[in-house]
C-alpha positions as CSV (number, residue, x, y, z in Angstrom):
1,M,98.5,204.4,47.4
2,K,98.5,201.2,45.4
3,P,98.0,198.0,47.5
4,C,101.0,195.7,47.6
5,S,100.7,192.0,47.3
6,I,103.4,189.7,48.6
7,A,103.5,186.1,47.5
8,T,105.1,183.6,49.9
9,V,105.9,180.1,48.8
10,L,106.3,177.7,51.7
11,W,107.9,174.3,51.0
12,L,107.3,171.7,53.6
13,I,109.7,168.8,53.3
14,T,109.1,165.8,55.4
15,L,112.2,163.8,56.0
16,P,112.0,160.3,57.4
17,C,113.1,160.2,61.0
18,H,115.3,157.3,62.0
19,A,117.3,156.6,65.1
20,A,119.8,154.1,66.4
21,I,119.8,152.1,69.6
22,T,123.0,150.9,71.1
23,G,123.4,148.8,74.2
24,V,125.0,145.9,76.0
25,V,123.2,142.6,76.8
26,V,124.2,141.3,80.2
27,D,123.3,138.2,82.2
28,D,120.9,139.2,85.0
29,L,122.6,136.9,87.6
30,S,126.3,137.4,86.9
31,N,126.1,140.9,85.3
32,L,128.6,139.7,82.7
33,P,128.2,140.6,79.0
34,V,126.4,138.0,76.8
35,A,128.2,137.3,73.5
36,D,126.2,136.1,70.5
37,A,122.8,137.0,72.0
38,R,120.1,137.7,69.4
39,V,118.7,141.2,69.6
40,R,115.7,142.6,67.6
41,L,112.9,145.1,67.8
42,Q,109.8,143.4,69.1
43,A,107.2,142.7,66.5
44,T,109.6,142.8,63.6
45,T,110.4,140.0,61.2
46,G,113.9,140.9,60.1
47,A,117.0,138.9,61.0
48,P,118.2,139.6,64.5
49,F,121.4,141.4,65.3
50,V,124.0,139.2,67.1
51,T,125.9,140.8,69.9
52,A,129.7,141.1,69.9
53,A,132.0,139.3,72.3
54,D,131.5,142.1,74.8
55,G,127.7,141.9,74.5
56,Q,127.4,145.2,72.6
57,F,124.8,145.8,69.8
58,N,123.9,148.6,67.5
59,L,120.5,148.7,65.8
60,D,120.3,151.3,63.0
61,N,117.4,152.8,61.0
62,I,114.9,152.5,63.9
63,P,111.6,154.1,62.9
64,A,110.5,157.1,65.0
65,G,108.3,156.3,68.0
66,P,108.4,154.0,70.9
67,V,110.0,150.6,70.4
68,V,110.6,147.5,72.5
69,V,114.0,145.7,72.2
70,T,114.2,142.0,73.0
71,A,117.2,139.8,73.4
72,V,117.7,136.1,73.7
73,P,120.9,134.3,74.5
74,S,122.3,132.1,71.7
75,Y,122.4,129.0,74.0
76,D,118.6,129.1,74.4
77,S,117.6,128.4,70.8
78,S,114.2,127.2,71.9
79,R,113.2,130.7,73.0
80,A,111.6,133.0,70.3
81,I,113.0,136.5,70.1
82,N,109.6,138.2,69.9
């Protein structure tokens, strides 16, 4: 019997993994939503996302892995986001 050879081609495709983070910024004392708060991933330099009137935000294209989200109210312009 003649030996058989089977050729298998395996293609590995690595696709970038991105996620989205959605949430609401609320005041820790009143528990009311904070409009116009600046939200950003910690240790990034891009422009912050500004929350809507209901305090909601949506951060898109978040790289895979653990991240820290920081938020600062707009009325406290002296505080850095990161």
